[in-house]
C-alpha positions as CSV (number, residue, x, y, z in Angstrom):
1,X,125.0,227.4,-113.9
2,X,125.5,226.8,-110.4
3,X,123.6,224.2,-108.4
4,X,121.0,225.2,-106.5
5,X,121.6,225.6,-102.8
6,X,118.8,223.4,-101.0
7,X,118.5,222.7,-96.9
8,X,120.3,219.9,-95.6
9,X,118.1,216.8,-96.4
10,X,116.2,215.8,-93.3
11,X,115.7,218.8,-92.0
12,X,113.0,221.9,-92.1
13,X,112.2,225.2,-92.5
14,X,109.1,226.4,-90.4
15,X,107.1,229.5,-91.6
16,X,105.3,232.2,-89.6
17,X,101.6,230.0,-90.8
18,X,103.0,226.9,-89.2
19,X,105.1,228.8,-85.8
20,X,101.8,229.3,-84.1
21,X,101.3,225.8,-83.4
22,X,104.9,225.1,-82.5
23,X,104.6,227.9,-80.3
24,X,101.5,226.1,-78.8
25,X,103.5,223.2,-78.1
26,X,106.3,224.8,-76.3
27,X,104.4,227.3,-74.3
28,X,102.2,224.7,-73.0
29,X,105.2,222.5,-72.3
30,X,106.8,225.3,-70.7
31,X,103.7,225.7,-68.3
32,X,102.9,222.0,-67.2
33,X,106.6,221.8,-66.6
34,X,106.4,224.7,-64.1
35,X,103.7,223.5,-62.5
36,X,105.5,220.1,-61.6
37,X,108.4,222.7,-60.3
38,X,110.9,222.1,-63.4
39,X,112.8,224.6,-64.3
40,X,114.5,225.3,-67.9
41,X,118.1,224.5,-68.6
42,X,119.8,225.4,-72.0
43,X,123.3,223.4,-72.8
44,X,125.2,223.9,-75.6
45,X,124.4,222.1,-78.8
46,X,127.6,220.3,-79.5
47,X,129.7,218.4,-76.8
48,X,133.1,216.8,-77.0
49,X,132.6,213.6,-78.6
50,X,133.7,211.2,-75.4
51,X,130.6,212.8,-73.3
52,X,128.3,210.9,-75.5
53,X,130.6,207.8,-76.0
54,X,130.7,207.7,-72.7
55,X,127.2,208.4,-71.6
56,X,124.8,207.4,-74.3
57,X,126.9,204.1,-75.2
58,X,129.8,202.8,-77.4
59,X,127.8,200.0,-79.0
60,X,124.5,202.0,-79.1
61,X,123.0,202.6,-82.7
62,X,123.0,206.5,-82.1
63,X,126.9,206.8,-81.3
64,X,128.3,204.0,-84.3
65,X,125.4,205.2,-86.9
66,X,124.1,208.3,-86.3
67,X,126.1,210.6,-84.7
68,X,127.7,213.9,-86.7
69,X,130.8,214.5,-85.4
70,X,133.8,217.3,-86.1
71,X,137.0,218.5,-85.3
72,X,137.9,221.7,-84.8
73,X,140.6,223.4,-85.7
74,X,142.9,222.5,-82.3
75,X,142.0,218.9,-84.0
76,X,139.7,218.4,-80.6
77,X,136.5,215.9,-81.3
78,X,132.9,217.2,-81.1
79,X,129.7,216.0,-82.1
80,X,126.1,218.0,-82.4
81,X,124.1,216.4,-79.2
82,X,122.0,213.4,-80.2
83,X,119.9,213.8,-77.1
84,X,119.9,216.0,-74.1
85,X,120.1,213.7,-70.8
86,X,124.2,213.5,-71.1
87,X,124.4,217.0,-71.8
88,X,122.3,218.0,-68.8
89,X,123.9,215.5,-66.6
90,X,127.8,217.2,-67.8
91,X,126.5,220.3,-67.2
92,X,125.1,219.6,-63.1
93,X,128.4,217.9,-62.4
94,X,131.0,220.6,-63.9
95,X,128.4,223.5,-62.3
96,X,128.3,221.9,-58.8
97,X,124.8,221.4,-58.7
98,X,124.9,218.4,-56.9
99,X,125.4,220.1,-53.6
100,X,121.6,221.6,-54.8
101,X,118.8,221.1,-52.7
102,X,117.1,217.6,-54.1
103,X,115.8,216.5,-56.2
104,X,117.0,218.8,-59.1
105,X,114.5,219.0,-61.7
106,X,115.2,220.1,-65.2
107,X,113.3,220.6,-68.4
108,X,114.4,221.7,-72.1
109,X,113.3,222.4,-75.7
110,X,116.4,222.0,-77.9
111,X,116.9,220.5,-81.3
112,X,118.9,217.6,-81.5
113,X,121.1,215.7,-84.7
114,X,121.1,212.3,-86.0
115,X,122.2,210.4,-89.3
116,X,119.3,208.6,-89.9
117,X,116.7,207.6,-93.0
118,X,114.2,211.0,-93.0
119,X,110.9,209.9,-93.0
120,X,107.2,210.8,-91.4
121,X,108.0,211.9,-87.8
122,X,111.8,211.2,-88.0
123,X,114.2,213.6,-89.5
124,X,117.9,214.4,-89.0
125,X,117.4,217.7,-87.1
126,X,114.6,217.1,-84.8
127,X,113.1,219.6,-82.1
128,X,112.6,217.8,-78.7
129,X,111.1,218.9,-74.9
130,X,112.8,216.8,-72.5
131,X,112.6,216.8,-68.4
132,X,115.4,215.0,-66.6
133,X,115.1,214.6,-62.4
134,X,117.8,213.6,-60.4
135,X,118.5,212.9,-56.8
136,X,115.7,210.1,-55.8
137,X,115.3,206.5,-56.5
138,X,111.7,206.1,-55.2
139,X,109.3,205.1,-57.8
140,X,106.9,207.8,-56.9
141,X,109.9,210.3,-58.6
142,X,108.9,207.9,-62.0
143,X,105.0,208.2,-61.6
144,X,105.5,212.0,-61.2
145,X,107.5,212.2,-64.4
146,X,105.5,210.2,-66.4
147,X,102.4,212.2,-65.2
148,X,103.9,215.2,-66.3
149,X,103.9,213.6,-69.6
150,X,100.5,212.5,-69.6
151,X,99.3,216.1,-68.4
152,X,101.0,217.6,-71.3
153,X,99.9,215.0,-74.1
154,X,96.2,215.9,-72.4
155,X,96.2,219.6,-72.5
156,X,97.7,219.5,-76.2
157,X,94.2,217.7,-76.9
158,X,95.9,214.7,-78.4
159,X,93.6,211.8,-78.8
160,X,94.1,207.8,-78.9
161,X,97.5,207.8,-77.0
162,X,98.4,204.9,-74.7
163,X,101.3,204.4,-72.2
164,X,103.4,201.6,-72.4
165,X,105.6,200.6,-69.2
166,X,108.2,198.2,-68.6
167,X,111.1,197.3,-66.3
168,X,114.8,196.4,-67.8
169,X,116.2,195.8,-64.5
170,X,119.3,196.9,-62.9
171,X,123.2,195.8,-63.0
172,X,122.2,193.1,-60.5
173,X,119.7,191.3,-62.8
174,X,120.0,192.6,-65.8
175,X,123.4,190.1,-66.3
176,X,121.1,187.1,-65.9
177,X,118.5,188.4,-68.5
178,X,121.1,189.1,-70.7
179,X,122.6,185.7,-71.0
180,X,118.7,184.4,-71.4
181,X,118.6,186.4,-74.7
182,X,122.0,185.7,-75.8
183,X,121.0,182.2,-75.3
184,X,117.6,182.4,-77.3
185,X,119.1,184.8,-79.9
186,X,122.1,182.2,-80.4
187,X,119.6,179.2,-81.3
188,X,118.3,181.9,-84.6
189,X,121.3,183.4,-85.5
190,X,121.1,182.2,-89.5
191,X,117.9,184.2,-89.2
192,X,118.5,187.4,-88.0
193,X,119.1,190.6,-89.7
194,X,122.7,191.6,-90.3
195,X,122.6,194.5,-87.6
196,X,120.9,191.7,-85.3
197,X,123.9,189.4,-86.1
198,X,126.1,192.2,-84.4
199,X,124.1,193.3,-81.6
200,X,123.6,189.6,-80.1
201,X,127.0,190.0,-77.9
202,X,127.4,193.9,-77.9
203,X,123.6,194.8,-77.2
204,X,121.3,191.8,-77.3
205,X,118.2,193.6,-75.8
206,X,118.2,196.1,-78.8
207,X,117.4,193.1,-80.9
208,X,114.0,193.3,-78.9
209,X,113.4,196.4,-80.9
210,X,114.6,195.7,-84.3
211,X,111.8,196.7,-87.0
212,X,112.8,194.0,-89.3
213,X,109.4,191.8,-89.5
214,X,111.6,188.4,-89.1
215,X,113.6,189.7,-86.0
216,X,110.4,191.1,-85.1
217,X,108.6,187.5,-85.2
218,X,112.0,186.1,-83.4
219,X,111.7,188.4,-80.7
220,X,107.5,187.9,-79.7
221,X,109.3,184.3,-78.7
222,X,111.9,185.7,-76.4
223,X,112.6,185.8,-72.9
224,X,111.1,188.8,-71.0
225,X,112.4,191.1,-68.5
226,X,110.0,191.1,-65.7
227,X,110.5,187.2,-65.4
228,X,114.0,188.0,-64.5
229,X,113.8,191.1,-62.3
230,X,115.7,191.0,-59.0
231,X,113.6,191.7,-55.6
232,X,114.2,195.5,-55.8
233,X,113.3,195.8,-59.3
234,X,110.4,193.9,-58.7
235,X,109.3,195.8,-55.9
236,X,110.1,199.2,-57.7
237,X,108.0,198.4,-60.6
238,X,104.8,197.7,-58.6
239,X,104.9,200.5,-56.5
240,X,105.3,202.7,-60.1
241,X,102.1,200.8,-61.1
242,X,100.2,201.1,-58.0
243,X,101.2,205.1,-58.0
244,X,100.0,205.3,-61.3
245,X,96.3,203.4,-60.7
246,X,96.3,206.0,-57.2
247,X,96.8,208.9,-60.3
248,X,94.1,207.5,-62.8
249,X,96.8,207.2,-65.3
250,X,95.8,204.0,-67.6
251,X,99.0,202.1,-68.9
252,X,99.6,198.4,-69.7
253,X,102.8,196.5,-69.2
254,X,104.9,196.0,-73.0
255,X,107.8,193.5,-72.1
256,X,108.8,194.4,-75.5
257,X,109.9,198.1,-74.4
258,X,113.9,198.4,-74.6
259,X,115.6,201.8,-74.7
260,X,118.2,202.1,-77.7
261,X,120.6,204.2,-74.8
262,X,122.7,202.5,-72.7
263,X,122.1,204.3,-69.8
264,X,118.3,203.3,-68.9
265,X,117.6,200.8,-65.7
266,X,114.5,200.1,-63.9
267,X,111.8,202.0,-65.8
268,X,111.3,202.6,-69.5
269,X,108.1,204.1,-71.0
270,X,106.5,205.0,-73.9
271,X,103.5,206.9,-74.9
272,X,102.2,205.6,-78.4
273,X,99.6,207.3,-80.8
274,X,98.2,205.0,-83.6
275,X,97.7,206.2,-86.1
276,X,100.5,208.7,-87.4
277,X,102.8,205.8,-89.0
278,X,105.5,203.8,-88.1
279,X,107.3,206.2,-86.1
280,X,104.2,206.2,-83.3
281,X,105.9,206.6,-80.3
282,X,105.6,210.6,-79.2
283,X,107.5,210.2,-76.1
284,X,109.9,207.9,-74.6
285,X,112.0,207.9,-71.4
286,X,112.9,206.0,-68.1
287,X,115.2,205.5,-65.3
288,X,118.9,205.9,-65.5
289,X,120.5,205.6,-61.7
290,X,124.1,205.2,-62.8
291,X,124.5,208.0,-65.2
292,X,125.9,210.5,-63.4
293,X,128.4,208.1,-62.0
294,X,129.0,206.9,-65.4
295,X,130.2,210.4,-66.1
296,X,132.5,210.9,-62.9
297,X,129.9,212.5,-60.8
298,X,128.4,211.0,-57.5
299,X,125.6,209.0,-57.4
300,X,122.2,210.5,-58.5
301,X,119.2,208.4,-59.3
302,X,117.8,209.7,-62.2
303,X,114.6,209.6,-64.5
304,X,113.1,211.7,-67.1
305,X,111.8,211.8,-70.9
306,X,112.1,213.2,-74.4
307,X,109.2,213.8,-76.8
308,X,109.4,215.0,-80.3
309,X,107.8,218.2,-81.2
310,X,107.2,216.9,-85.1
311,X,105.4,213.4,-83.7
312,X,103.5,215.4,-81.2
313,X,102.3,217.6,-84.4
314,X,101.5,214.6,-86.6
315,X,99.5,213.2,-83.2
316,X,97.6,216.9,-83.1
317,X,96.5,216.9,-86.7
318,X,95.5,213.5,-86.2
319,X,93.5,214.3,-83.1
320,X,91.9,217.3,-85.2
321,X,93.5,219.9,-82.9
322,X,96.3,221.6,-84.6
323,X,94.3,224.2,-86.2
324,X,96.0,227.3,-84.8
325,X,94.2,230.7,-85.8
326,X,96.6,232.8,-87.5
327,X,97.5,236.4,-85.8
328,X,95.1,239.2,-87.2
329,X,95.9,242.8,-87.0
330,X,93.1,244.8,-85.1
331,X,93.4,247.9,-87.1
332,X,95.4,248.6,-90.6
333,X,95.8,252.2,-91.3
334,X,95.6,253.3,-95.1
335,X,98.1,256.4,-95.6
336,X,97.8,258.2,-98.9
337,X,100.6,260.6,-99.5
338,X,103.9,261.2,-97.1
339,X,102.1,263.2,-94.7
340,X,99.1,260.4,-94.1
341,X,102.2,257.9,-93.8
342,X,103.2,259.9,-91.1
343,X,100.3,260.1,-88.9
344,X,99.5,256.5,-90.1
345,X,103.1,255.2,-88.5
346,X,102.4,257.4,-85.4
347,X,99.1,255.5,-84.6
348,X,100.5,252.0,-85.3
349,X,103.5,252.9,-83.1
350,X,101.1,253.9,-80.4
351,X,99.0,251.1,-80.4
352,X,102.0,248.4,-80.9
353,X,103.3,250.0,-77.7
354,X,100.1,249.2,-75.9
355,X,100.2,245.4,-77.1
356,X,98.2,246.0,-80.1
357,X,98.6,244.3,-83.1
358,X,98.6,247.1,-85.7
359,X,99.5,247.2,-89.9
360,X,100.1,250.1,-92.4
361,X,101.0,250.5,-95.9
362,X,105.2,250.7,-96.3
363,X,104.8,249.8,-99.6
364,X,103.5,253.0,-101.2
365,X,100.7,250.5,-102.2
366,X,97.6,252.0,-104.5
367,X,94.7,252.5,-102.0
368,X,92.8,249.7,-103.8
369,X,95.9,247.1,-103.3
370,X,96.1,248.3,-99.6
371,X,92.8,247.7,-99.1
372,X,93.1,244.1,-100.8
373,X,96.3,243.2,-98.5
374,X,93.9,244.8,-95.2
375,X,91.6,241.7,-96.3
376,X,94.3,239.4,-97.0
377,X,95.6,239.7,-93.5
378,X,91.9,239.6,-91.9
379,X,92.1,242.8,-90.2
380,X,89.2,243.7,-88.2
381,X,89.0,247.6,-88.9
382,X,90.8,249.8,-91.7
383,X,91.2,253.1,-91.5
384,X,91.6,255.3,-94.1
385,X,94.0,258.7,-93.5
386,X,94.6,261.4,-96.3
387,X,95.7,265.4,-96.6
388,X,91.9,265.8,-96.2
389,X,91.8,263.6,-92.9
390,X,94.8,265.2,-91.7
391,X,93.3,268.6,-91.8
392,X,89.9,267.9,-90.5
393,X,90.8,265.6,-87.8
394,X,88.3,262.9,-89.1
395,X,88.2,259.6,-91.2
396,X,86.3,257.0,-91.7
397,X,86.8,253.4,-89.7
398,X,85.2,250.0,-91.7
399,X,84.3,247.2,-89.6
400,X,85.6,244.8,-92.2
401,X,83.5,242.1,-90.8
402,X,80.5,243.7,-91.2
403,X,81.3,246.0,-94.1
404,X,79.9,248.9,-91.9
405,X,82.0,252.6,-92.0
406,X,82.0,255.1,-89.2
407,X,83.2,258.8,-89.0
408,X,85.6,259.2,-86.2
409,X,88.4,261.7,-85.1
410,X,91.4,260.4,-85.8
411,X,92.9,261.0,-82.4
412,X,90.1,259.1,-80.2
413,X,91.1,256.1,-82.7
414,X,92.7,254.2,-79.2
415,X,89.7,254.8,-77.4
416,X,87.5,253.7,-79.8
417,X,89.4,250.3,-80.6
418,X,89.8,249.9,-76.8
419,X,86.4,249.7,-76.3
420,X,86.0,247.3,-79.9
């Protein structure tokens, strides 16, 4: 017996009873983004492997451990996208968008791929809403992007979400902080997990984000970024806090926030939802002022975020705002006989053209089975049509909610439903 074919581990099947919630999130995200002046960008699902090695960082966990890579028939190396920002930067440079009016403001709804251990809120194929803004280094841009995420979270009805912000400095001040981290963690080398021992010289900031209880305890006493900022980064961070205060956006400074990708500078932030499990960060982002140059483009500073949709769904369920009513047909037409089927198809076709959800039997069911099916669908009205109804031009319209029947002229069904 052949092995049963199953979906790849860490992926999901999403059926029509679940998609209304996904569509609500996606549609709300598009609406909020458009109000902030962001337009949708679509990029390839896979890119040249070198894009992510250069854009995300050779020594990041994403590049070293988590990417899905492959070679095509001409032996060229590609990767399924693990995130969205690098692809957007590549698209901007390749298509000459750096000469457009600034700032550039884009959003996207994409699927991404990372080889990780699947758990609640973390999968190998995951779906993300993201924003990117390029062309301004002013902290008011940071506040605007954070405000966009805050607005979306509020409009989705999610509660118990807290904004955490930090500054991780720039190429000028980060080397001093990196040196302070290495000196601190070197005194605890024997206690660090194997992964963090590797990170000590390659990417010590990532040790601050380690989930190992021992490493977390050690990291709690490590030097903090805000004590090592240069004057420019310190002023930028203070201005950001002032602008968030002006917009009424509550936040807390969390010096343990670091990002797993190399291109971040200055502002980093997370929206954290308590109560949804270990993967409690529903949105993470920050500033990446050197990324465009890193990928051979001009010096255009950037800021953006990524928001995982499955985590947003978990947060909506935790907040009790994830119940989306399924679509119900306004009318179900139950035909008896081929002539009645033709009449029924004509009726529902005209209703659908008018934007109405209508159904009729297409499985040659008995009348009893049809009525059960109409009830299961939640149809508001049913109309039974047979040869005698076609001949008389009249039929019984049943209000399923009230169990009331009214004789109507069949050709008047459109006006009757319009009034209803």
